[in-house]
N, C-alpha and C positions, 0 to 999 in steps of 0.2 A: 402436733403439726411440726413444731419446732424441732422435735427429735427426728421426724422423718427428712426434714430439710437438711438436718445436720448429717444424717446417714448419708444422704446422696451427695452432699458436698465432700464428705470424707472419701467416699468411693471414688469419686471423680478425681480428687487429688492423687489417691493411690494410683489410679491407672495412669494418670498423667506423668507422674515420677517414674512408674515403671517404663512407659515408653521412652521417656527422656534418658534413663539410664541405659536402656537397651541400645538406642541409637548412639550414645556417647560412646559406648565400648564397641561400636562397629558392627553389632550383631544385627543382621537383617532378617526381617520376618520371612516366613516361607511365601507369603503372598507379595512377590517382589518383582514380577515381570509384568509389563504393560505394553500397549500398542498405542498408535499415533491418535487413536480416539480416546485414550486416557483409560481403557479398561484394564483393570489389574486381573491377573490370573496366577492360580497356584502352580508353581513348577517346583518339583522336588530335586531332580538332577539333570544336568545337561551332559549327554553323551555325543562323542564324535567317532566317525570311522573314515579315516584318510587312506587312500589307495593310489599307489604309483602304479600304472599299468604297463611298464615296460622295464627292460633292463638293458645293459650295455652302455659304455660311455658316450656313443653319439646321441643317446636319449637322455643325457645328463639332466635336462630340463624338467622332466616329469618328477624325478626323486627330489630335485631341488625346490620345486613347487610344494611337494608334500612335507618336506622338512620345515619349509617357511610357515606353511599352514598351522603345523604343529606348534611353532611359537607364537603365531598369532592366538591360538587357543590357550596355551599354557599362560602366556602373559596376562590373559583375561581372566584367568583363575581357574580354568578346568583342571582337573586332577588326573594324573597319569592313569589311575584306575579306570577313569571313563573315556580316555582316548585310546583308540585302537589303530595301529599303523601297519599298513601293507607296503613294504618297499623291498626290492631285491637285494639292496644294500651291496651293490658292486661298483660304486662310483667313487666314494670318497678315497678309497686307496687303490683306485684303478692305475695302472702303470702310465696312463696318458694324462691323468689329472695333474696338471702344472703345481697344484697346491695340494699335496699328500695330506689326507685327513680333514680337508676343508671342503665345504660345499657352499656356494654362494648363489644367490638368486637375483643378484643385480650387480653391475660393474662396481668394485669396491665396497660391496655390501658386506654385512656380517657374516661369520660362519654360522649357518643355521644347521649344521649336522649335529653338534654336541647335544645331548639329552634326549634325542628323539629316541622313543621306545621302539625296539626292534621285535615287534610282536610276530609278525609273519615275514620271514625273509626267504631269499633262495626259491626253491621249488614250492615252498609252503605258500608263496603268494598266488594260489590258484583259484579257480572258480568254486569249487567244492567248499574250500574254507571261507570264501568270501560269503556265500549263501548261508552257511552255517553261522558265521560271525553276526550276520544281518539278522537272523532270526533267533539268536540266543540259544543255538543248538550246539552244546557243548559235546555232545557224543558224536556230532558229525566232524568235529576238528580232527585234523591230522597233522602232528607237529605244531611248532609255534608256541606261543605263550599260553594259549588256552583261553585268552580273553574273548568274551563275546559281548555284543550288545545285549546286556541283561537289564534292558530299560522297563520301566513300569507305565502304568496308565496316566501319571501325571509328570512324565519326564519329556524332555525334547531331545531330538536326534538331529545331529548335522552330519552330513555325508558329502565328502569331497573327493572326486576322482580326477586324476590327471594321467592321461596317457593316449593311446592311439585308438582312434574310433573309425568306424566303417558303417555304411548304411545298415542300420538295423542291429548292430552289435559293437561291444568295446573289447579291446584285449586285455589279458592279464599278463603279468610279468614272466610268468613261466611258459609263456607263448599260447596260453588257453584262450578261450573265447567266452564271453557273458553275451547271450542272446537277450535282445529286448524284451521278448515275451517272457522269458524265464525271470528276468530282473523285475519286471513289473508284478509278475505272479508271486515272487517272493515278498515284494511290497505289500501286495494284497494280504498274503498270510500273515504278515506282521501286524497289518491294521486289524485283521479279524482276531487276532489273539489279544487285542486291547493292550499292547506293550509300548505304546508312546502316545503322547498328547499331541504333538505336532512335530512335523519333520521337514527339513529343509536339505535339498540336494543340489549341489553345483557340480556340474559336469563339464570338464575341460577336454574336448576331444573332437575330431572332425566328424561331421554329420551328427553331432550329438543329439539334436532335437529328434532324430528318428528313433532313439531309444523310447521315447514317450508318446509320440504323436498317434493319435487313435488308439492308445493302450492305457494311458493312465487316467483314471476317473478323477473329477474335480471335488469329489466328496470323501476323500481319505485323509484329509488334513495334511497333505504332502505338498509343498511349493518347490518348483524346480526352476533352476536357472541354468541354460546351457550356453557354451561358448560360440556356438554355430547353430544355423538352422539345420534342417535335415538334408540340404543339398550341397553343403560348401564344406571347403576344408578350413582348418584353423591355421594360426601363424605363430611361429616361434618369436620370442621378444628378447631383447638384449642379445642379439646375434652378433657375431664378429664381422668386421668390415673387411670383405675379401680384397678391397682395392688398396689397403693400407696394412701390410703385414706387420710392420714395425710396431704397431699399436696393438696387435691381436695376439694376446696371451692364450687364449682360448680358441678352439676349432669347433666349438659347439655353442648352441644358444643356451642362455642362463635360465630362460623362463619362457612363458607363453602369455600371450596378450590378455586373455581372460584372467588367468591366475594372478599374474602380476598385478592387474588392474584392481581386482577386489581384494587382494591382500595389502597393497599399498594403500588403498582407501581405508582398510581396517586399521593398519598401523597408524595412519596420519589422524583419523578423526575419533571423535568420542562415540563409542558404540552404543552409549546409553541413550543417545538422542539422534541417532540415524537409523532409519527404517530400512527394510529389505528393499523396498520399492525405490528409496533413494539410493541406495547402493547400485541398484539395477540401472537406474539412469545414468550414474556417474560412470559405471563401467560400460555400459552401452555407447555412450557418447564418446569415451576415450577410445574405445575399439574401432568405432565407425569413422572417427576423425581421420584415421590414417588412410582412407580412401582405397588407395590400390592394394593395401594389405588389411582390408577389413573383412571381418565377418559379423554376422548378425546374432547378437547376444539375444536369447529368447526364453520367455517366461512360459511355464506351463503348470498344470495342476491346480490346486486351490490358490487362486491369486488374492484371496482375502488375507492370507497369512502375510502377503507383502506389506501390510501395515504395521506389522509387528517390528519392534526395534532389535537390532543385531544382537544386543546384550541377551535376549531370550535364548539364543542358540550359540553363540561363540564368545559370550560373556564380554567383560570390558575391563581394561586396566583403569586404575584411578585416572582421571583426566590429566593431572599433572605429570603422569608417566608416559602419556602417549608419545611414541617416537616422533622426532621430527627430522629424522635421517633420511626421509625419503622424499626426493625432488621429483614430482610428477613431470616435470617438464624435461627430464634427463633424456638425451637424445638416444636413438636406438637403430639398428637395422632389423629389418623383418625378413622372414624366411617362411614360406609355406611349409606345412608338415611334410608334404611329398619330398621338398627339396632340402630339408635339414640334413639328411644323412648324405646327400650329394656334396653339400657345402662342406661337411666335415672332411671328406676324402679330398676334395679339391685343395682345402686349406693344407691338409697334411702334405699333398703332393707338392704344393709350392715351399712349404717349409723344409721338406726333405732335401738333402745335398744331391746336386746333380752327379749322376753316375753311381749313386749308392745303392745298396741292396735294398735299404728301406723305400727308396723312391720308386724302385722297380716293383717292389711288393704293393705299395699303395697304388701304383698306376694299374697293376693287375686287378686289384680289389675294385678300383673305380670302373675299369672296363667291364668287369664281370657283372656289376651291379646295373649298369647301363643296358648291357646285352640281355640280363635276366628281365629287366623291365620291358624292353621290347619284345621278348620271347613271350611274356604272359599277355601284353597287348594283343600280339598276333595270334594267340591261342583263342582269346575271346572273340577277336573278329572273324576267325575261322568258325567257331561255334555258331555265332550269329548268322553267317552266310550259309552254312549248311542247313540250319533250322528255318531261316526266313528269305533266304536267296540274297544275292548281292545287294548290300546296303547302298543307300543313296547318298545323302548328306551328313548324317549323323546316325549315331547308334540309338535305335528306339530302346534297347535294353537299359542304356545308361541315362537316357534323357527324357523318358516317359514317366513324368512324375505324377503321383496321386494327390488328391486334396489333402489339407493338412489335417483333416478329421479322420483320415484313414490310416492305418498301419502301413508299413512297408510291404507287407505280404499278409495275405489272409491265412495261409497254412503254413506255419513256421516250422512244422516237421519236415515239410516239403522243401524249404529252405535248407535245413540242416542237411537233408539226405542229398541235394544236389551239389551243395558245397562239399560234402565228403566224397561224392562221386567223382567230381572234378579232381580233388587232390589225390585220390586213389589211383588215378590214371596218369595224371599230368604233373603230379608234384605238389608238396606243401606251398600254399600261398604264402608269400612273404607279407610284411607290413605294407608294401606298396600294392601287392595283388589282391588284398583283401577287399579293397573298394569294389571289386567286382561282385560283392554280395548283393549289390543293387541289380546286376544282370541276373543273377540266379533267382532273385525274387521276382523280377518281371517274367522269367520263365514259369515260375509257379503260378503266377496270376493269370496267366493265359492258358495253363493247363499241360505243359510240358512234363511228362512222366519220368520217374526214375529210369525206365527201359529206353525211352528215347534219349535221355542224357548219356545213359551208357553207350548206346550206339553211336552218338556223336562224339563224345571225347575218345572213343576208341579208334576214330578216324583222325582226329586232331593229334592225338599223342599215342600213336602206335607202337612206339619202341620203348616205351617206359614201363 
């Protein structure tokens, strides 16, 4: 009996010493992630996919958001081999950038450009590569670094998109489009392949909840937070003051409300003890507090995941290294996503010397943009009038909303066809004009056919 007691005492001592040595050396066991309920889970690797969905200097904020997000993840301990970045990479050394080689995400903030992996840049930032990377399909990649989300069944995945959104779709930096149905189908494919344990998706785009409403099941271990609901625009953050040009170095917004809010929260707080749900409330309250410039941050998918701590997906720097450089009360100007480009042009116009060629050039650009928007608006009005007769108070095509448990459109192929039919006859829709995907979806939902659409747009745009 004494021998048995001695054996167990020795074994317990050895195990205790082993654990003590392991922890003293800073080696963490594999079972290291937990949620608010205190449940520990096995997580092997953390993966991240960061996507800036635009190009050109006026859209500076989207690439700035992605560069900042990279450093949030990198400072938390994620390895470059597990972080995949899509960004056009035309901002840092753009001729209009007042600080060459520098990208900042807040006034007087750090340069977030150095070190960011340039996995997919230029026209390699396309939808085909996005889907191939998402599903770990190396053979589907064209150009770029070739890195894909080669995640396994006990890995977590974090996806952050920052760019232009429209009802039922988001833009890519090469000017391509990702439709909501195709995105969710790709997520379903990844789920079916058992290539992740849990996934968190943050989407910074106008109308961003429309990517998932009525499409994303809540049993795929995917949690989503979007910057807006399905019916509204988002807002640029840290935008220049058009009334005080002497203090305006930049003519663009440095970030967006949702992205700035979640990243500054992550920089400031210990992610080991903050849950996704707590961050959601922090971000939601900060965004909604600006009233006239507020959008409605939305949660979708598997909401049980919101009990998980941030460290499970974006890791966490040691608590004593958490940055205190972010003052969340910092003042800012807000600009709607529709108006950000106009603000940029108007500030350039004010800065240009009177009588100079530059001033004339910018004035022409501004006039052309305003005229283009009026032209697109008029085209859609004419299409509606031809199809449904003279409108009364407001456009049914744009303001007839479905319930939140329904997708934007039932027949997504119809939406693609009507979208392309319009563009083939009336010209490519710009960032401003793509919001009329809502109108095309309405047509599909009430049974407007491709043949009818061709007949209508031939009347609206006969000379193109």
